[in-house]
C-alpha positions in Angstrom: 115.8 104.0 75.5 118.6 105.1 77.8 120.1 101.6 77.6 120.0 101.7 73.8 121.7 105.1 73.7 124.3 103.9 76.2 125.0 100.7 74.3 125.3 102.6 71.0 127.6 105.1 72.6 129.7 102.3 74.0 129.8 100.5 70.7 130.8 103.7 68.9 133.7 104.4 71.4 135.0 100.8 71.1 134.9 101.1 67.3 136.9 104.3 67.3 139.4 102.8 69.7 139.8 99.7 67.4 140.3 101.9 64.3 142.9 104.0 66.1 144.7 100.9 67.4 144.8 99.5 63.9 146.3 102.7 62.5 149.0 102.8 65.2 149.9 99.1 64.6 150.0 99.5 60.8 153.2 101.6 60.9 154.8 99.2 63.3 154.8 96.7 60.4 156.6 99.0 58.0 160.3 98.2 58.0 162.8 100.9 57.4 165.8 99.6 55.5 169.1 101.3 54.9 170.0 102.2 51.4 172.7 99.5 51.3 170.1 96.7 51.0 169.4 97.7 47.4 172.8 96.8 46.1 173.4 93.2 44.9 174.6 90.4 47.1 178.4 90.2 47.3 180.3 86.9 47.2 180.6 86.5 51.0 176.9 87.1 51.5 176.1 84.5 48.8 178.5 82.1 50.5 176.7 82.7 53.9 173.2 82.1 52.4 174.3 78.9 50.6 176.1 77.6 53.7 173.0 78.2 55.9 170.2 77.3 53.6 171.5 75.5 50.6 171.2 76.0 46.8 167.4 75.5 46.4 166.5 77.9 49.2 169.1 80.4 47.9 167.3 80.5 44.5 163.9 81.0 46.2 165.3 83.9 48.3 166.5 85.6 45.1 163.0 85.5 43.8 161.3 86.9 46.9 162.3 90.5 47.1 161.1 91.2 50.7 163.0 88.2 52.0 166.1 89.1 50.1 166.0 92.6 51.5 165.5 91.2 55.0 168.6 88.9 54.7 170.7 91.7 53.3 169.6 93.9 56.2 170.6 91.2 58.7 174.0 90.6 57.1 174.8 94.3 56.4 173.2 96.3 59.2 172.0 94.2 62.1 174.9 92.1 63.4 177.8 93.6 65.1 180.9 91.9 66.6 182.1 93.9 69.5 185.1 93.6 71.8 184.6 93.8 75.6 186.7 92.2 78.3 185.5 88.8 79.5 184.8 88.4 83.2 184.2 84.9 84.6 181.0 85.6 86.5 179.2 87.9 84.0 175.6 87.2 83.1 175.8 87.5 79.3 174.2 84.7 77.2 176.7 82.4 75.6 176.8 82.0 71.9 177.3 78.2 72.4 173.8 78.1 73.9 172.1 79.5 70.7 170.7 76.7 68.5 172.6 76.1 65.3 170.7 75.8 62.1 172.6 73.1 60.2 176.1 72.6 61.6 178.3 73.3 64.6 180.2 76.3 63.4 183.5 77.5 64.9 183.6 81.2 65.7 185.9 83.1 63.4 185.8 86.9 63.7 186.8 87.3 60.0 184.2 84.8 58.8 181.2 84.9 61.1 177.9 83.8 59.5 175.0 84.9 61.7 172.6 82.9 59.4 174.0 79.6 60.9 172.5 80.5 64.3 168.8 80.6 65.3 168.9 84.2 66.5 165.6 85.9 67.1 165.9 88.5 64.2 162.3 89.4 64.9 163.0 90.7 68.4 162.4 94.4 69.1 165.3 94.5 71.5 169.0 94.2 71.2 170.4 90.8 71.9 173.9 90.3 73.1 175.8 87.0 73.2 179.3 86.3 74.5 181.5 84.2 72.3 182.4 81.7 75.0 185.4 82.6 77.1 186.6 85.3 74.7 186.5 89.1 74.6 184.0 89.0 71.7 180.3 89.9 71.8 177.8 89.4 69.1 175.2 92.2 69.1 172.0 91.5 67.2 170.3 94.9 66.5 166.5 95.1 66.2 164.8 96.0 63.0 164.0 99.7 62.4 160.4 100.5 61.9 158.9 103.6 60.3 
């Protein structure tokens, strides 16, 4: 009898723990977007999407609202170009080592398309890349969760 009560108590405690864990994880999946993702794509953003993914994928993106919001968030809020003096022996990852999606883009500060690179946009940490042998850094900000 004691064993049955002990087993039932243990089962009950494990069940409560699992329910609490699921509730905590649920919020970690809710993404908090800035208000600016609700305005339409501008011409540059359309160009970036077409350049990275092509016409047919662009049309699909327009029809999948969560995906469209995510891409707008990346382009508008999660990629920063920073300037910091380059030092020869620094240990910052180089942009040239990031896999390119469909071409070998040349870095242009005025026309940088982050969608051409295989950045880990799902990461929960900042990612910083040095544009090789320049004073420019690319900072990929993590998503904001509610």
